[in-house]
C-alpha positions as CSV (number, residue, x, y, z in Angstrom):
1,M,0.0,0.1,0.1
2,P,1.3,3.6,-0.6
3,I,2.1,5.6,2.5
4,H,0.5,9.1,2.5
5,Q,1.3,11.6,5.2
6,E,0.6,15.3,5.7
7,I,2.8,17.4,8.1
8,K,2.7,21.1,8.9
9,I,6.2,22.6,9.6
10,E,6.4,26.3,10.8
11,A,8.9,27.4,8.1
12,S,8.7,28.6,4.5
13,P,8.4,26.1,1.4
14,D,11.8,27.5,0.5
15,K,13.4,26.5,3.8
16,V,11.7,23.1,3.9
17,Y,12.8,22.5,0.3
18,R,16.5,23.4,1.1
19,A,16.5,21.1,4.0
20,L,15.3,18.3,1.8
21,T,17.9,19.1,-1.1
22,D,21.0,20.4,0.5
23,A,23.4,18.2,2.3
24,E,24.4,20.7,5.0
25,H,20.8,21.7,5.7
26,F,19.9,18.0,5.7
27,S,22.6,17.0,8.2
28,E,21.4,19.8,10.5
29,F,17.7,18.7,10.8
30,S,18.9,14.8,10.9
31,G,21.0,15.4,14.1
32,G,24.3,15.6,12.1
33,A,23.8,12.5,10.1
34,P,26.1,12.4,7.0
35,A,24.5,13.3,3.7
36,S,25.5,14.1,0.2
37,I,22.9,15.4,-2.2
38,D,23.3,16.5,-5.8
39,A,20.4,18.9,-6.0
40,E,19.9,18.4,-9.8
41,A,17.2,16.2,-11.6
42,G,19.0,12.9,-12.1
43,G,21.5,13.7,-9.4
44,A,22.3,11.0,-6.6
45,F,21.8,11.5,-3.0
46,S,22.7,9.4,0.2
47,C,21.7,10.2,3.7
48,F,22.0,8.9,7.3
49,G,25.6,7.6,6.3
50,D,24.4,5.8,3.2
51,M,21.5,4.1,5.0
52,I,19.3,5.8,2.4
53,T,20.3,6.3,-1.3
54,G,18.8,7.2,-4.6
55,R,18.2,9.8,-7.2
56,N,16.4,13.1,-7.5
57,I,13.9,12.6,-10.3
58,E,12.0,16.0,-10.1
59,L,13.0,19.1,-8.2
60,V,10.9,22.2,-8.2
61,P,12.3,24.7,-5.8
62,G,10.0,25.6,-3.0
63,K,7.2,23.3,-4.4
64,R,8.2,19.5,-5.1
65,V,10.8,16.9,-4.6
66,V,10.4,13.6,-6.3
67,Q,13.1,10.9,-5.6
68,A,13.8,7.2,-6.4
69,W,14.6,6.1,-2.8
70,R,15.8,3.0,-1.1
71,A,17.0,1.7,2.2
72,G,20.2,0.0,2.2
73,N,18.7,-3.3,3.5
74,W,16.4,-3.7,0.7
75,P,17.1,-6.1,-2.2
76,D,19.4,-4.9,-5.0
77,G,17.8,-2.7,-7.7
78,L,14.6,-2.0,-5.6
79,Y,13.6,1.5,-5.4
80,S,10.4,3.2,-4.3
81,I,9.3,6.6,-5.3
82,V,8.7,9.3,-2.6
83,R,7.1,12.6,-3.4
84,F,7.2,15.7,-1.1
85,E,4.5,18.4,-2.3
86,L,5.1,21.6,-0.5
87,A,2.5,24.3,-0.1
88,A,2.5,27.5,1.9
89,E,-0.1,27.4,4.7
90,D,-0.7,29.9,7.5
91,G,2.8,31.2,7.5
92,G,4.3,27.7,7.4
93,T,4.4,24.8,5.0
94,R,2.2,21.9,4.5
95,I,3.9,18.9,3.1
96,G,2.0,16.2,1.3
97,F,4.1,13.1,1.3
98,D,3.6,9.9,-0.7
99,Q,5.7,6.8,-0.9
100,S,4.9,3.8,-3.2
101,G,6.8,0.8,-4.5
102,H,8.3,-0.1,-1.2
103,P,8.5,-3.7,0.1
104,A,5.0,-4.5,1.9
105,D,6.7,-5.9,4.9
106,Q,8.5,-2.5,5.5
107,E,5.4,-0.3,5.6
108,P,5.1,-0.1,9.5
109,H,8.9,0.8,9.8
110,L,8.6,3.4,7.0
111,E,5.4,5.0,8.3
112,D,7.1,5.5,11.7
113,G,10.6,6.1,10.3
114,W,9.3,9.3,8.2
115,H,8.1,10.8,11.5
116,K,11.2,9.9,13.6
117,M,13.9,10.6,10.9
118,Y,12.2,13.4,9.0
119,W,9.3,15.2,10.3
120,D,10.4,15.4,14.0
121,G,13.9,16.9,12.9
122,L,12.3,19.3,10.4
123,K,9.9,20.7,13.1
124,A,12.6,20.8,15.7
125,S,15.2,22.7,13.4
126,L,12.9,24.7,11.1
127,G,9.9,25.5,13.2
């Protein structure tokens, strides 16, 4: 089943976009975890010390990030698609998040992991 989450961050869409696409900003909100991000469509990324890797598929500054995304313990060649839709709302940003194509047995871990590894850190560091 696809994962869908909606999160409100008390920061502008541009700041949220930068946190998702800039290695230094990503490391800041993720508690100093190593990250490498080529912020171009087709560019590779790795985060959390290569625990997560993939490629940026579509990048629209301040609006959208779409990635081919995989966890390091998944079978070789298996990628899910993650989509972050950013919209200004009441002085902050509403993130509409979707993930599809992930292993079914990983869904509970992923559902929790997005909150623990992304949303909680973004809220703490940006707003």
